[in-house]
KEDOTI-308441 format. One record per residue (C-alpha): residue number from 1; residue in three letters; x, y, z; chain. Coordinates in pm, 1 decimal, always signed. Layout:
// residues N
nr=NUM	rest=ALA	x=X	y=Y	z=Z	kette=A
...
//
This chain:
// residues 347
nr=1	rest=MET	x=+505.8	y=-2775.6	z=-735.6	kette=A
nr=2	rest=PRO	x=+624.2	y=-2655.0	z=-1077.0	kette=A
nr=3	rest=ALA	x=+992.2	y=-2702.0	z=-1158.1	kette=A
nr=4	rest=SER	x=+1026.5	y=-2334.7	z=-1238.4	kette=A
nr=5	rest=THR	x=+799.0	y=-2034.1	z=-1213.6	kette=A
nr=6	rest=PRO	x=+895.1	y=-1722.1	z=-1410.4	kette=A
nr=7	rest=ALA	x=+1003.7	y=-1448.0	z=-1171.5	kette=A
nr=8	rest=ALA	x=+735.0	y=-1215.4	z=-1305.4	kette=A
nr=9	rest=ASP	x=+466.1	y=-1468.0	z=-1209.7	kette=A
nr=10	rest=CYS	x=+583.7	y=-1555.2	z=-855.6	kette=A
nr=11	rest=PHE	x=+424.1	y=-1247.4	z=-705.6	kette=A
nr=12	rest=LEU	x=+86.4	y=-1306.1	z=-870.3	kette=A
nr=13	rest=ALA	x=+93.8	y=-1676.0	z=-781.8	kette=A
nr=14	rest=ALA	x=+172.2	y=-1600.3	z=-417.4	kette=A
nr=15	rest=CYS	x=-111.7	y=-1347.7	z=-402.9	kette=A
nr=16	rest=ARG	x=-346.4	y=-1626.5	z=-510.3	kette=A
nr=17	rest=GLY	x=-194.3	y=-1882.5	z=-275.1	kette=A
nr=18	rest=LEU	x=-87.9	y=-2090.3	z=-576.2	kette=A
nr=19	rest=PRO	x=+230.9	y=-2299.9	z=-601.7	kette=A
nr=20	rest=HIS	x=+547.5	y=-2125.3	z=-719.1	kette=A
nr=21	rest=ASP	x=+914.0	y=-2193.6	z=-672.5	kette=A
nr=22	rest=ARG	x=+1055.1	y=-1887.9	z=-494.2	kette=A
nr=23	rest=THR	x=+922.2	y=-1645.9	z=-236.7	kette=A
nr=24	rest=PRO	x=+843.2	y=-1310.7	z=-402.4	kette=A
nr=25	rest=VAL	x=+956.6	y=-987.7	z=-243.0	kette=A
nr=26	rest=TRP	x=+892.9	y=-618.9	z=-280.3	kette=A
nr=27	rest=PHE	x=+926.6	y=-332.0	z=-33.5	kette=A
nr=28	rest=MET	x=+675.3	y=-64.9	z=+52.3	kette=A
nr=29	rest=ARG	x=+840.5	y=+270.4	z=-28.3	kette=A
nr=30	rest=GLN	x=+1104.3	y=+81.2	z=-226.3	kette=A
nr=31	rest=ALA	x=+1127.7	y=+386.4	z=-451.2	kette=A
nr=32	rest=GLY	x=+1230.8	y=+701.6	z=-273.7	kette=A
nr=33	rest=ARG	x=+1465.3	y=+869.9	z=-33.9	kette=A
nr=34	rest=SER	x=+1681.5	y=+569.9	z=+52.4	kette=A
nr=35	rest=LEU	x=+1807.2	y=+551.8	z=-307.2	kette=A
nr=36	rest=PRO	x=+2085.8	y=+785.3	z=-422.2	kette=A
nr=37	rest=GLU	x=+1957.3	y=+763.6	z=-778.8	kette=A
nr=38	rest=TYR	x=+1621.5	y=+891.9	z=-655.5	kette=A
nr=39	rest=ARG	x=+1779.2	y=+1186.9	z=-476.6	kette=A
nr=40	rest=ALA	x=+1976.9	y=+1266.3	z=-790.2	kette=A
nr=41	rest=ILE	x=+1666.8	y=+1318.8	z=-1006.0	kette=A
nr=42	rest=ARG	x=+1385.9	y=+1398.5	z=-763.5	kette=A
nr=43	rest=GLY	x=+1439.0	y=+1773.2	z=-741.7	kette=A
nr=44	rest=THR	x=+1274.0	y=+1994.5	z=-482.7	kette=A
nr=45	rest=GLY	x=+913.9	y=+2073.1	z=-399.6	kette=A
nr=46	rest=SER	x=+610.1	y=+1860.5	z=-332.6	kette=A
nr=47	rest=ILE	x=+600.0	y=+1494.7	z=-426.8	kette=A
nr=48	rest=LEU	x=+281.7	y=+1583.8	z=-613.0	kette=A
nr=49	rest=ASP	x=+491.2	y=+1775.8	z=-865.5	kette=A
nr=50	rest=ALA	x=+705.4	y=+1469.0	z=-933.2	kette=A
nr=51	rest=ILE	x=+399.0	y=+1244.8	z=-959.7	kette=A
nr=52	rest=ALA	x=+252.4	y=+1482.8	z=-1219.2	kette=A
nr=53	rest=ASP	x=+559.5	y=+1426.2	z=-1441.6	kette=A
nr=54	rest=PRO	x=+501.9	y=+1085.0	z=-1607.2	kette=A
nr=55	rest=GLU	x=+856.7	y=+1051.9	z=-1735.6	kette=A
nr=56	rest=LEU	x=+1000.4	y=+1120.4	z=-1391.2	kette=A
nr=57	rest=ALA	x=+743.7	y=+903.8	z=-1209.0	kette=A
nr=58	rest=THR	x=+814.1	y=+617.6	z=-1447.7	kette=A
nr=59	rest=GLU	x=+1187.2	y=+637.2	z=-1387.5	kette=A
nr=60	rest=ILE	x=+1144.9	y=+654.9	z=-1010.1	kette=A
nr=61	rest=THR	x=+918.8	y=+348.3	z=-1015.4	kette=A
nr=62	rest=LEU	x=+1175.5	y=+154.8	z=-1218.5	kette=A
nr=63	rest=GLN	x=+1479.0	y=+240.0	z=-1002.8	kette=A
nr=64	rest=PRO	x=+1426.1	y=-19.9	z=-728.5	kette=A
nr=65	rest=ILE	x=+1343.0	y=-289.4	z=-984.8	kette=A
nr=66	rest=ARG	x=+1680.6	y=-235.5	z=-1147.1	kette=A
nr=67	rest=ARG	x=+1864.2	y=-219.7	z=-816.7	kette=A
nr=68	rest=TYR	x=+1694.3	y=-494.4	z=-614.8	kette=A
nr=69	rest=GLY	x=+1526.0	y=-718.7	z=-870.7	kette=A
nr=70	rest=THR	x=+1204.9	y=-715.5	z=-670.8	kette=A
nr=71	rest=ASP	x=+913.7	y=-922.3	z=-795.9	kette=A
nr=72	rest=ALA	x=+668.1	y=-632.8	z=-816.6	kette=A
nr=73	rest=ALA	x=+682.3	y=-258.4	z=-868.4	kette=A
nr=74	rest=ILE	x=+454.3	y=-15.0	z=-694.1	kette=A
nr=75	rest=LEU	x=+344.4	y=+296.5	z=-872.0	kette=A
nr=76	rest=TYR	x=+523.4	y=+611.5	z=-762.1	kette=A
nr=77	rest=SER	x=+227.2	y=+812.9	z=-642.6	kette=A
nr=78	rest=ASP	x=+48.9	y=+909.4	z=-320.4	kette=A
nr=79	rest=ILE	x=-281.7	y=+825.3	z=-156.6	kette=A
nr=80	rest=VAL	x=-390.7	y=+1190.7	z=-162.0	kette=A
nr=81	rest=VAL	x=-352.0	y=+1228.6	z=-539.7	kette=A
nr=82	rest=PRO	x=-727.7	y=+1187.5	z=-611.5	kette=A
nr=83	rest=VAL	x=-840.3	y=+1441.7	z=-349.9	kette=A
nr=84	rest=HIS	x=-566.6	y=+1678.9	z=-463.1	kette=A
nr=85	rest=ALA	x=-668.3	y=+1635.0	z=-827.1	kette=A
nr=86	rest=ILE	x=-1032.0	y=+1726.3	z=-763.9	kette=A
nr=87	rest=GLY	x=-926.6	y=+2045.9	z=-589.0	kette=A
nr=88	rest=PHE	x=-996.2	y=+1975.0	z=-222.7	kette=A
nr=89	rest=GLY	x=-686.3	y=+2172.1	z=-124.5	kette=A
nr=90	rest=VAL	x=-436.0	y=+1903.5	z=-27.4	kette=A
nr=91	rest=ASP	x=-59.8	y=+1921.7	z=-61.0	kette=A
nr=92	rest=VAL	x=+223.0	y=+1698.2	z=+57.5	kette=A
nr=93	rest=ARG	x=+470.3	y=+1911.2	z=+249.7	kette=A
nr=94	rest=PRO	x=+829.4	y=+1781.3	z=+251.2	kette=A
nr=95	rest=GLY	x=+920.2	y=+1649.5	z=+593.1	kette=A
nr=96	rest=VAL	x=+558.3	y=+1672.5	z=+711.8	kette=A
nr=97	rest=GLY	x=+324.5	y=+1478.0	z=+485.7	kette=A
nr=98	rest=PRO	x=-27.2	y=+1558.7	z=+361.7	kette=A
nr=99	rest=VAL	x=-159.2	y=+1896.5	z=+473.5	kette=A
nr=100	rest=VAL	x=-500.1	y=+2052.0	z=+402.9	kette=A
nr=101	rest=ASP	x=-566.7	y=+2423.6	z=+369.3	kette=A
nr=102	rest=GLN	x=-924.9	y=+2398.1	z=+493.8	kette=A
nr=103	rest=PRO	x=-990.9	y=+2073.3	z=+680.3	kette=A
nr=104	rest=PHE	x=-1318.6	y=+1887.9	z=+647.2	kette=A
nr=105	rest=GLU	x=-1556.3	y=+2000.1	z=+924.1	kette=A
nr=106	rest=ARG	x=-1918.7	y=+2014.4	z=+816.3	kette=A
nr=107	rest=ALA	x=-2174.4	y=+1883.3	z=+567.8	kette=A
nr=108	rest=ALA	x=-2105.9	y=+2168.9	z=+327.2	kette=A
nr=109	rest=ASP	x=-1753.1	y=+2030.3	z=+282.9	kette=A
nr=110	rest=LEU	x=-1897.4	y=+1729.5	z=+103.2	kette=A
nr=111	rest=ASP	x=-1947.1	y=+1959.2	z=-195.2	kette=A
nr=112	rest=ARG	x=-1569.3	y=+1986.3	z=-220.4	kette=A
nr=113	rest=LEU	x=-1549.0	y=+1613.2	z=-296.1	kette=A
nr=114	rest=ARG	x=-1674.8	y=+1586.6	z=-651.6	kette=A
nr=115	rest=PRO	x=-1639.5	y=+1261.8	z=-851.0	kette=A
nr=116	rest=LEU	x=-1301.2	y=+1181.3	z=-1001.6	kette=A
nr=117	rest=ASP	x=-1262.4	y=+1174.7	z=-1379.7	kette=A
nr=118	rest=PRO	x=-926.5	y=+998.3	z=-1425.0	kette=A
nr=119	rest=GLU	x=-874.2	y=+1095.4	z=-1787.1	kette=A
nr=120	rest=ALA	x=-931.8	y=+1462.9	z=-1706.2	kette=A
nr=121	rest=ASP	x=-810.7	y=+1485.2	z=-1345.8	kette=A
nr=122	rest=THR	x=-518.0	y=+1241.2	z=-1328.2	kette=A
nr=123	rest=PRO	x=-405.2	y=+1181.7	z=-1687.6	kette=A
nr=124	rest=TYR	x=-43.4	y=+1187.5	z=-1569.3	kette=A
nr=125	rest=VAL	x=-108.9	y=+885.0	z=-1346.4	kette=A
nr=126	rest=LEU	x=-258.6	y=+691.7	z=-1635.1	kette=A
nr=127	rest=GLU	x=+30.0	y=+787.5	z=-1863.5	kette=A
nr=128	rest=THR	x=+278.4	y=+667.5	z=-1602.5	kette=A
nr=129	rest=VAL	x=+94.3	y=+337.8	z=-1557.3	kette=A
nr=130	rest=ARG	x=+78.4	y=+278.3	z=-1931.5	kette=A
nr=131	rest=SER	x=+448.6	y=+352.3	z=-1966.4	kette=A
nr=132	rest=LEU	x=+537.6	y=+115.9	z=-1683.4	kette=A
nr=133	rest=ALA	x=+308.7	y=-159.5	z=-1807.5	kette=A
nr=134	rest=ALA	x=+496.6	y=-152.4	z=-2136.7	kette=A
nr=135	rest=GLU	x=+843.5	y=-152.9	z=-1980.4	kette=A
nr=136	rest=LEU	x=+831.6	y=-344.5	z=-1652.3	kette=A
nr=137	rest=PRO	x=+948.9	y=-707.6	z=-1637.2	kette=A
nr=138	rest=VAL	x=+733.6	y=-760.2	z=-1325.5	kette=A
nr=139	rest=PRO	x=+374.7	y=-675.2	z=-1228.6	kette=A
nr=140	rest=LEU	x=+286.9	y=-317.7	z=-1138.6	kette=A
nr=141	rest=ILE	x=+87.7	y=-258.4	z=-821.2	kette=A
nr=142	rest=GLY	x=-157.7	y=+28.7	z=-837.8	kette=A
nr=143	rest=PHE	x=-296.3	y=+166.5	z=-515.4	kette=A
nr=144	rest=ALA	x=-531.1	y=+398.1	z=-332.9	kette=A
nr=145	rest=GLY	x=-586.9	y=+518.4	z=+18.5	kette=A
nr=146	rest=ALA	x=-866.2	y=+353.4	z=+211.9	kette=A
nr=147	rest=PRO	x=-1154.7	y=+584.8	z=+300.9	kette=A
nr=148	rest=PHE	x=-1067.5	y=+601.6	z=+671.9	kette=A
nr=149	rest=THR	x=-704.0	y=+696.7	z=+625.1	kette=A
nr=150	rest=VAL	x=-777.1	y=+959.2	z=+361.4	kette=A
nr=151	rest=ALA	x=-1058.0	y=+1095.3	z=+580.1	kette=A
nr=152	rest=SER	x=-816.1	y=+1127.5	z=+870.1	kette=A
nr=153	rest=TYR	x=-591.4	y=+1357.2	z=+665.7	kette=A
nr=154	rest=LEU	x=-883.2	y=+1566.7	z=+542.3	kette=A
nr=155	rest=ILE	x=-1026.7	y=+1609.2	z=+892.2	kette=A
nr=156	rest=GLU	x=-704.6	y=+1653.2	z=+1090.7	kette=A
nr=157	rest=GLY	x=-549.9	y=+1879.8	z=+829.4	kette=A
nr=158	rest=ALA	x=-208.7	y=+1714.9	z=+878.6	kette=A
nr=159	rest=PRO	x=-61.4	y=+1388.1	z=+1007.7	kette=A
nr=160	rest=SER	x=-182.3	y=+1307.3	z=+1358.8	kette=A
nr=161	rest=ARG	x=-79.4	y=+1088.1	z=+1649.0	kette=A
nr=162	rest=THR	x=-421.0	y=+1077.8	z=+1813.8	kette=A
nr=163	rest=TYR	x=-677.3	y=+1118.3	z=+1531.9	kette=A
nr=164	rest=ALA	x=-884.1	y=+1305.9	z=+1787.6	kette=A
nr=165	rest=ARG	x=-1077.0	y=+1522.0	z=+1539.2	kette=A
nr=166	rest=THR	x=-1139.2	y=+1222.9	z=+1315.9	kette=A
nr=167	rest=LYS	x=-1278.5	y=+1012.0	z=+1598.6	kette=A
nr=168	rest=ALA	x=-1483.4	y=+1303.7	z=+1730.4	kette=A
nr=169	rest=LEU	x=-1657.5	y=+1348.8	z=+1394.5	kette=A
nr=170	rest=MET	x=-1696.1	y=+972.8	z=+1348.7	kette=A
nr=171	rest=LEU	x=-1859.9	y=+924.6	z=+1687.1	kette=A
nr=172	rest=GLY	x=-2037.0	y=+1257.1	z=+1709.4	kette=A
nr=173	rest=ASP	x=-2192.6	y=+1283.1	z=+1363.5	kette=A
nr=174	rest=PRO	x=-2224.1	y=+934.2	z=+1212.7	kette=A
nr=175	rest=ASP	x=-2442.9	y=+1050.2	z=+924.7	kette=A
nr=176	rest=LEU	x=-2181.1	y=+1298.3	z=+806.5	kette=A
nr=177	rest=TRP	x=-1906.3	y=+1045.1	z=+867.7	kette=A
nr=178	rest=PHE	x=-2070.3	y=+781.4	z=+650.3	kette=A
nr=179	rest=ALA	x=-2140.3	y=+1036.6	z=+378.5	kette=A
nr=180	rest=LEU	x=-1773.5	y=+1137.8	z=+380.7	kette=A
nr=181	rest=LEU	x=-1650.1	y=+778.7	z=+362.8	kette=A
nr=182	rest=ASP	x=-1893.6	y=+707.9	z=+81.9	kette=A
nr=183	rest=ARG	x=-1746.0	y=+992.7	z=-124.5	kette=A
nr=184	rest=LEU	x=-1392.4	y=+875.4	z=-50.5	kette=A
nr=185	rest=ALA	x=-1480.6	y=+516.8	z=-139.0	kette=A
nr=186	rest=ASP	x=-1607.6	y=+643.3	z=-475.8	kette=A
nr=187	rest=LEU	x=-1276.3	y=+820.1	z=-535.2	kette=A
nr=188	rest=ALA	x=-1074.2	y=+512.2	z=-442.5	kette=A
nr=189	rest=ILE	x=-1280.7	y=+280.6	z=-661.2	kette=A
nr=190	rest=THR	x=-1259.1	y=+508.4	z=-963.5	kette=A
nr=191	rest=SER	x=-886.1	y=+558.4	z=-920.5	kette=A
nr=192	rest=LEU	x=-813.6	y=+188.6	z=-873.0	kette=A
nr=193	rest=ARG	x=-1020.4	y=+87.3	z=-1173.3	kette=A
nr=194	rest=SER	x=-846.9	y=+344.0	z=-1391.4	kette=A
nr=195	rest=GLN	x=-505.4	y=+212.2	z=-1289.8	kette=A
nr=196	rest=VAL	x=-597.3	y=-144.4	z=-1379.9	kette=A
nr=197	rest=ASP	x=-747.4	y=-29.3	z=-1708.7	kette=A
nr=198	rest=ALA	x=-413.6	y=+139.1	z=-1783.0	kette=A
nr=199	rest=GLY	x=-211.9	y=-174.3	z=-1706.7	kette=A
nr=200	rest=ALA	x=-168.6	y=-231.0	z=-1331.1	kette=A
nr=201	rest=ARG	x=-177.7	y=-602.3	z=-1249.5	kette=A
nr=202	rest=ALA	x=-242.1	y=-584.9	z=-874.6	kette=A
nr=203	rest=LEU	x=-388.9	y=-335.3	z=-629.6	kette=A
nr=204	rest=GLN	x=-309.2	y=-233.2	z=-274.5	kette=A
nr=205	rest=VAL	x=-540.2	y=-35.5	z=-49.4	kette=A
nr=206	rest=PHE	x=-352.8	y=+147.9	z=+223.9	kette=A
nr=207	rest=ASP	x=-552.7	y=+190.1	z=+542.4	kette=A
nr=208	rest=SER	x=-235.7	y=+303.7	z=+709.5	kette=A
nr=209	rest=TRP	x=-388.5	y=+444.3	z=+1026.4	kette=A
nr=210	rest=ALA	x=-681.4	y=+206.9	z=+1084.4	kette=A
nr=211	rest=GLY	x=-486.5	y=+58.1	z=+1374.2	kette=A
nr=212	rest=ALA	x=-581.1	y=+366.9	z=+1575.0	kette=A
nr=213	rest=LEU	x=-932.7	y=+224.3	z=+1608.6	kette=A
nr=214	rest=ALA	x=-1079.4	y=-25.7	z=+1853.3	kette=A
nr=215	rest=PRO	x=-1232.9	y=-329.9	z=+1680.1	kette=A
nr=216	rest=PRO	x=-1596.5	y=-230.9	z=+1745.7	kette=A
nr=217	rest=ASP	x=-1538.3	y=+115.2	z=+1599.3	kette=A
nr=218	rest=TYR	x=-1356.7	y=-23.5	z=+1296.9	kette=A
nr=219	rest=GLU	x=-1634.4	y=-273.7	z=+1235.4	kette=A
nr=220	rest=ARG	x=-1912.2	y=-16.4	z=+1259.4	kette=A
nr=221	rest=TYR	x=-1759.8	y=+296.4	z=+1110.0	kette=A
nr=222	rest=VAL	x=-1490.0	y=+181.0	z=+867.0	kette=A
nr=223	rest=LEU	x=-1540.5	y=-174.7	z=+746.8	kette=A
nr=224	rest=PRO	x=-1851.4	y=-106.1	z=+532.9	kette=A
nr=225	rest=ALA	x=-1673.3	y=+149.9	z=+314.4	kette=A
nr=226	rest=SER	x=-1357.2	y=-60.9	z=+283.0	kette=A
nr=227	rest=ARG	x=-1566.6	y=-366.1	z=+196.6	kette=A
nr=228	rest=ARG	x=-1735.2	y=-168.1	z=-81.4	kette=A
nr=229	rest=VAL	x=-1400.4	y=-62.2	z=-226.5	kette=A
nr=230	rest=PHE	x=-1281.0	y=-421.7	z=-253.4	kette=A
nr=231	rest=ALA	x=-1616.0	y=-547.3	z=-381.7	kette=A
nr=232	rest=GLU	x=-1632.5	y=-289.9	z=-659.1	kette=A
nr=233	rest=VAL	x=-1292.6	y=-380.3	z=-801.0	kette=A
nr=234	rest=ALA	x=-1338.1	y=-756.2	z=-765.4	kette=A
nr=235	rest=ASP	x=-1448.5	y=-795.8	z=-1127.0	kette=A
nr=236	rest=LEU	x=-1109.3	y=-669.6	z=-1246.3	kette=A
nr=237	rest=ASP	x=-962.6	y=-1009.2	z=-1150.5	kette=A
nr=238	rest=VAL	x=-635.0	y=-874.9	z=-1014.5	kette=A
nr=239	rest=PRO	x=-498.2	y=-950.5	z=-666.9	kette=A
nr=240	rest=ARG	x=-615.3	y=-704.2	z=-402.5	kette=A
nr=241	rest=ILE	x=-398.9	y=-631.7	z=-97.5	kette=A
nr=242	rest=HIS	x=-516.5	y=-463.1	z=+224.1	kette=A
nr=243	rest=PHE	x=-256.0	y=-305.2	z=+452.4	kette=A
nr=244	rest=GLY	x=-246.5	y=-99.7	z=+769.0	kette=A
nr=245	rest=VAL	x=-12.5	y=-30.9	z=+1060.4	kette=A
nr=246	rest=GLY	x=-81.0	y=-141.7	z=+1417.1	kette=A
nr=247	rest=THR	x=-370.6	y=-354.4	z=+1299.9	kette=A
nr=248	rest=GLY	x=-310.0	y=-670.4	z=+1502.7	kette=A
nr=249	rest=GLU	x=-636.9	y=-635.2	z=+1693.3	kette=A
nr=250	rest=ILE	x=-840.2	y=-579.1	z=+1378.2	kette=A
nr=251	rest=LEU	x=-670.3	y=-822.0	z=+1137.2	kette=A
nr=252	rest=PRO	x=-976.0	y=-1051.1	z=+1112.8	kette=A
nr=253	rest=LEU	x=-1197.5	y=-750.9	z=+1040.5	kette=A
nr=254	rest=MET	x=-955.8	y=-622.5	z=+775.9	kette=A
nr=255	rest=ALA	x=-960.8	y=-965.1	z=+615.7	kette=A
nr=256	rest=ALA	x=-1340.2	y=-949.0	z=+617.5	kette=A
nr=257	rest=ALA	x=-1321.9	y=-647.6	z=+386.1	kette=A
nr=258	rest=GLY	x=-1263.4	y=-894.7	z=+103.9	kette=A
nr=259	rest=ALA	x=-901.9	y=-852.6	z=-4.0	kette=A
nr=260	rest=ASP	x=-707.0	y=-1146.6	z=-146.5	kette=A
nr=261	rest=VAL	x=-396.7	y=-1059.7	z=+59.0	kette=A
nr=262	rest=VAL	x=-373.3	y=-914.3	z=+409.9	kette=A
nr=263	rest=GLY	x=-66.4	y=-705.8	z=+486.1	kette=A
nr=264	rest=VAL	x=+79.8	y=-761.9	z=+833.0	kette=A
nr=265	rest=ASP	x=+301.2	y=-512.1	z=+1010.3	kette=A
nr=266	rest=TRP	x=+597.8	y=-621.8	z=+1222.6	kette=A
nr=267	rest=ARG	x=+407.2	y=-623.7	z=+1552.6	kette=A
nr=268	rest=VAL	x=+230.2	y=-952.8	z=+1483.1	kette=A
nr=269	rest=PRO	x=+447.3	y=-1255.7	z=+1395.8	kette=A
nr=270	rest=LEU	x=+350.1	y=-1406.3	z=+1064.4	kette=A
nr=271	rest=ASP	x=+252.7	y=-1742.9	z=+1211.3	kette=A
nr=272	rest=GLU	x=+32.4	y=-1572.3	z=+1469.2	kette=A
nr=273	rest=ALA	x=-132.4	y=-1363.7	z=+1195.7	kette=A
nr=274	rest=ARG	x=-218.7	y=-1677.9	z=+1003.3	kette=A
nr=275	rest=ARG	x=-348.9	y=-1840.2	z=+1321.6	kette=A
nr=276	rest=ARG	x=-584.6	y=-1544.5	z=+1363.9	kette=A
nr=277	rest=LEU	x=-696.3	y=-1544.3	z=+1000.3	kette=A
nr=278	rest=GLY	x=-704.2	y=-1913.3	z=+917.7	kette=A
nr=279	rest=PRO	x=-473.9	y=-2161.1	z=+742.6	kette=A
nr=280	rest=ASP	x=-566.1	y=-2045.9	z=+391.9	kette=A
nr=281	rest=ALA	x=-488.4	y=-1678.6	z=+453.9	kette=A
nr=282	rest=VAL	x=-252.4	y=-1512.7	z=+208.6	kette=A
nr=283	rest=LEU	x=-22.0	y=-1271.2	z=+389.3	kette=A
nr=284	rest=GLN	x=+220.4	y=-995.0	z=+298.3	kette=A
nr=285	rest=GLY	x=+503.0	y=-892.9	z=+529.3	kette=A
nr=286	rest=ASN	x=+651.7	y=-845.6	z=+770.6	kette=A
nr=287	rest=LEU	x=+1015.6	y=-759.3	z=+845.0	kette=A
nr=288	rest=ASP	x=+1052.2	y=-464.2	z=+1083.6	kette=A
nr=289	rest=PRO	x=+1189.6	y=-175.8	z=+871.0	kette=A
nr=290	rest=ALA	x=+1414.1	y=-76.2	z=+1161.0	kette=A
nr=291	rest=ALA	x=+1579.6	y=-418.2	z=+1152.5	kette=A
nr=292	rest=CYS	x=+1738.6	y=-313.3	z=+823.5	kette=A
nr=293	rest=LEU	x=+1947.8	y=-59.8	z=+1016.7	kette=A
nr=294	rest=ALA	x=+2106.4	y=-333.9	z=+1230.5	kette=A
nr=295	rest=PRO	x=+2429.3	y=-523.9	z=+1153.3	kette=A
nr=296	rest=VAL	x=+2398.4	y=-760.8	z=+860.7	kette=A
nr=297	rest=GLU	x=+2399.6	y=-1070.3	z=+1081.3	kette=A
nr=298	rest=ALA	x=+2094.0	y=-939.0	z=+1267.1	kette=A
nr=299	rest=VAL	x=+1919.9	y=-858.4	z=+938.7	kette=A
nr=300	rest=GLU	x=+1982.2	y=-1209.4	z=+811.2	kette=A
nr=301	rest=ALA	x=+1841.1	y=-1359.2	z=+1130.1	kette=A
nr=302	rest=ALA	x=+1531.8	y=-1140.2	z=+1111.4	kette=A
nr=303	rest=VAL	x=+1468.1	y=-1235.0	z=+746.3	kette=A
nr=304	rest=ALA	x=+1511.2	y=-1603.6	z=+828.8	kette=A
nr=305	rest=ASP	x=+1264.9	y=-1570.2	z=+1117.0	kette=A
nr=306	rest=VAL	x=+993.2	y=-1422.9	z=+892.9	kette=A
nr=307	rest=LEU	x=+1043.2	y=-1699.3	z=+637.9	kette=A
nr=308	rest=ARG	x=+1043.9	y=-1966.8	z=+909.4	kette=A
nr=309	rest=ARG	x=+721.0	y=-1838.2	z=+1057.3	kette=A
nr=310	rest=ASN	x=+552.9	y=-1857.6	z=+717.7	kette=A
nr=311	rest=GLY	x=+615.6	y=-2230.9	z=+733.2	kette=A
nr=312	rest=GLY	x=+643.7	y=-2284.6	z=+360.0	kette=A
nr=313	rest=HIS	x=+291.0	y=-2157.8	z=+292.4	kette=A
nr=314	rest=PRO	x=+255.8	y=-2063.9	z=-77.8	kette=A
nr=315	rest=GLY	x=+44.8	y=-1761.5	z=+15.5	kette=A
nr=316	rest=HIS	x=+322.4	y=-1529.9	z=+126.6	kette=A
nr=317	rest=VAL	x=+464.5	y=-1214.0	z=-28.6	kette=A
nr=318	rest=PHE	x=+773.5	y=-1102.0	z=+161.6	kette=A
nr=319	rest=ASN	x=+772.8	y=-732.9	z=+247.3	kette=A
nr=320	rest=LEU	x=+852.5	y=-497.2	z=+527.6	kette=A
nr=321	rest=GLY	x=+602.0	y=-435.6	z=+804.3	kette=A
nr=322	rest=HIS	x=+581.0	y=-75.6	z=+683.2	kette=A
nr=323	rest=GLY	x=+779.5	y=+141.3	z=+441.4	kette=A
nr=324	rest=VAL	x=+1153.7	y=+159.5	z=+385.6	kette=A
nr=325	rest=LEU	x=+1311.2	y=+406.4	z=+628.5	kette=A
nr=326	rest=PRO	x=+1492.8	y=+692.4	z=+452.6	kette=A
nr=327	rest=GLU	x=+1824.5	y=+614.0	z=+624.1	kette=A
nr=328	rest=THR	x=+1825.6	y=+250.0	z=+508.1	kette=A
nr=329	rest=ASP	x=+2137.0	y=+134.5	z=+321.7	kette=A
nr=330	rest=PRO	x=+2019.4	y=+18.8	z=-23.2	kette=A
nr=331	rest=GLY	x=+2283.8	y=-251.7	z=-9.8	kette=A
nr=332	rest=ILE	x=+2107.0	y=-408.1	z=+286.2	kette=A
nr=333	rest=LEU	x=+1775.0	y=-413.7	z=+102.6	kette=A
nr=334	rest=GLY	x=+1947.9	y=-574.6	z=-192.8	kette=A
nr=335	rest=HIS	x=+2084.9	y=-839.3	z=+42.0	kette=A
nr=336	rest=VAL	x=+1739.5	y=-896.3	z=+187.9	kette=A
nr=337	rest=ALA	x=+1596.1	y=-947.3	z=-160.0	kette=A
nr=338	rest=ASP	x=+1872.8	y=-1197.5	z=-239.6	kette=A
nr=339	rest=LEU	x=+1808.8	y=-1389.1	z=+82.7	kette=A
nr=340	rest=VAL	x=+1437.9	y=-1411.3	z=+11.6	kette=A
nr=341	rest=HIS	x=+1493.3	y=-1518.4	z=-347.1	kette=A
nr=342	rest=ALA	x=+1726.1	y=-1793.7	z=-231.0	kette=A
nr=343	rest=HIS	x=+1443.3	y=-1928.6	z=-17.5	kette=A
nr=344	rest=ARG	x=+1220.5	y=-2168.7	z=-204.9	kette=A
nr=345	rest=SER	x=+847.5	y=-2154.0	z=-145.0	kette=A
nr=346	rest=GLY	x=+752.2	y=-2467.8	z=+39.8	kette=A
nr=347	rest=ASP	x=+1076.2	y=-2487.4	z=+237.0	kette=A
//
């Protein structure tokens, strides 16, 4: 193992399963409502308005790096930005999430999903990425929504607990379903490639709600499109991370999509996840976000348990099992980052 690995390289090394001397850490939703400095500058209105302001989006992305010293930054953006930018009629309503004026229902709605032209449709995203690439001391993670999760928003019209309309279309009209996912895969691929071209050094694909599916349905109806997304950015030679919530039963199938790193939520212990995926699996996770609301002694024990279950494997990026909860004390997250950094990879 090297005597010292620059902090900026620990994250990339871990994503490749290569030796490095400290466990890297970043937090999903590390920028946002839990930070007072975010609330001070965010303003009101849709998150899409803030994302469209490169100066503001750059500052918001940098805030947690300054505060926590995390080993990667994730672009301040949203998975619905591409479909919003091409005019499908998507907004992100504060306190609700993505909402759609006219949900996807029939074949004619495919015409509302034209190809994405990043320079024309999302120039603000590219400007933000370029600004961050020039300023960040750590790698920037670009991201996109996986076809299934974006489809679920377009079909349901709002966040859902059951995904009933999504599953009904998927099972009832497979031809339309596959055509929809093909369009959404195109959008994700184009967006991801544009972010790397602008300076992102890693990518994450959020299939946040894929855990709502039984393994046979995921394998038949979702995996082909996700596999294409990862395949068509493979030539960019940046680490690719695949993450979803409640995905314990489909972890091997998610790994089969071709990502370099599989994100694990808090429901599956890290050692069990690696048992399911094989000894060479590179994992990201997986502290329960709610644990960060507990007394500090409980937080410390939970962090130590995640690190213990990794067993010193070099292929581990410490993260939460989902995003930072808005009510989280930033001081606790700072303490978590310090605890992880004090842990040496291989211990």
